[in-house]
C-alpha positions in Angstrom: -25.4 38.1 -29.0 -26.6 36.7 -25.2 -27.1 39.2 -22.5 -26.8 37.0 -20.0 -23.8 34.9 -18.7 -23.4 32.1 -16.7 -21.2 33.3 -13.3 -18.2 31.2 -13.4 -16.9 31.1 -16.8 -19.5 33.4 -18.6 -20.8 31.4 -20.6 -23.7 32.4 -23.0 -27.0 31.8 -21.6 -29.4 32.4 -24.5 -32.8 33.8 -24.3 -35.7 33.8 -26.9 -35.2 37.1 -28.9 -31.3 36.8 -28.7 -29.8 36.9 -32.0 -27.5 33.6 -32.7 -23.9 33.6 -33.7 -21.2 31.1 -34.4 -18.8 33.1 -32.7 -20.7 32.7 -29.2 -20.7 28.8 -29.6 -16.7 29.0 -30.6 -16.0 31.0 -27.5 -17.9 29.1 -25.1 -16.3 25.7 -26.3 -12.9 27.6 -25.9 -14.0 28.5 -22.2 -15.0 24.6 -21.5 -11.7 22.9 -23.4 -9.8 25.5 -21.6 -11.2 24.6 -18.3 -11.4 21.2 -18.7 -7.6 20.8 -19.1 -7.2 22.6 -16.5 -9.1 19.9 -14.4 -7.2 16.8 -16.2 -4.1 18.4 -15.5 -4.7 19.3 -11.4 -6.8 15.3 -11.3 -3.5 13.8 -13.2 -1.0 15.8 -10.2 -3.4 14.9 -7.7 -3.4 11.2 -8.7 0.6 10.9 -9.3 0.9 12.9 -5.6 -1.6 10.2 -3.7 0.6 7.2 -5.3 3.9 8.4 -2.9 1.2 9.2 -0.1 1.0 6.4 2.5 0.0 3.6 0.2 0.9 0.1 0.4 0.4 -3.2 -1.0 -0.7 -5.9 1.2 0.6 -9.5 0.5 -0.4 -12.8 1.9 1.9 -16.1 1.7 2.0 -19.0 3.6 5.3 -21.3 4.2 5.1 -24.7 6.4 7.5 -25.2 9.2 10.5 -27.7 8.8 11.0 -28.0 12.7 14.3 -26.5 12.5 16.0 -23.4 14.8 18.8 -21.5 15.2 21.4 -19.1 13.7 22.1 -21.9 11.1 18.3 -22.5 10.1 16.9 -19.3 10.0 13.6 -18.4 8.3 13.4 -16.1 5.3 10.7 -14.7 3.5 11.6 -12.5 0.3 8.6 -10.2 -1.0 7.4 -8.8 -4.2 8.3 -5.2 -2.6 10.3 -3.8 0.3 8.2 -5.2 3.9 7.0 -2.4 6.2 5.8 -4.8 8.4 5.1 -8.5 8.3 2.8 -10.7 10.8 2.9 -14.6 11.1 0.6 -16.5 12.5 0.4 -20.2 13.2 -2.9 -21.4 12.1 -3.9 -23.4 14.6 -2.1 -22.1 17.7 -3.0 -18.5 17.3 0.6 -17.6 18.4 2.1 -14.7 16.4 4.8 -12.7 15.7 4.8 -8.8 14.5 8.1 -7.9 13.1 8.2 -3.7 11.9 10.6 -3.1 9.6 14.4 -2.0 10.7 13.7 -4.3 14.1 16.6 -5.9 15.0 15.0 -8.0 18.0 11.2 -9.0 18.6 9.4 -11.3 21.2 7.5 -13.8 20.7 3.4 -13.6 21.7 4.7 -16.2 24.4 6.2 -13.4 25.8 9.0 -14.4 28.0 9.5 -17.9 26.2 11.7 -16.3 23.6 12.8 -13.5 21.8 13.7 -13.6 17.9 16.7 -11.9 16.4 15.3 -10.1 12.7 17.2 -9.2 9.8 15.8 -7.3 7.0 17.9 -6.9 3.8 16.1 -5.7 0.6 12.7 -7.1 -0.1 13.4 -10.1 2.7 12.9 -10.3 6.1 14.6 -13.4 8.1 14.6 -14.2 12.0 15.6 -16.8 14.1 15.8 -17.4 17.8 18.3 -20.7 19.7 15.2 -21.1 21.9 12.9 -23.5 20.2 11.1 -24.2 16.5 7.9 -23.3 18.2 9.5 -19.6 19.2 11.1 -19.6 16.0 7.3 -20.2 14.0 9.5 -23.3 12.3 7.3 -26.2 14.1 7.6 -29.5 11.7 4.5 -29.6 9.2 3.0 -26.5 11.2 1.2 -24.0 8.4 2.1 -20.4 9.2 0.0 -17.5 7.4 1.9 -14.2 6.5 0.4 -11.1 6.3 3.0 -8.0 4.7 2.1 -4.3 4.3 4.5 -3.4 1.5 5.9 -0.2 0.4 4.8 1.0 -3.2 7.3 3.4 -3.8 
């Protein structure tokens, strides 16, 4: 039987003249098994908690404008999850709109040139303006890049 033991789990620390017994090995293995099972349970709990804390899915897509604007011709995008923030940029021009979840009216980066009406429903967002297709981000044959930060829950 060993006379020395580890400080945290009291596992056997053998010395040259100790008598080795199967029971000592079995006790040590049981302590190790219990400790590892506790760590596994703790890690699983932390992983589950982290998956619900501030994570988001980044989703990218693009669309081509049709030249139309106004309430009868909104742009509507649907995402795999509920969008929390949507950014739309015109590829060659550098203009953009930034739409935080729930915001009903936003300004185009052209500032005083126009405001957009925004509607959020489930995994979709729609917007329109009565000003023109440039402000609505729907100019004919122009490509628009979209980045959305979507909720993970």
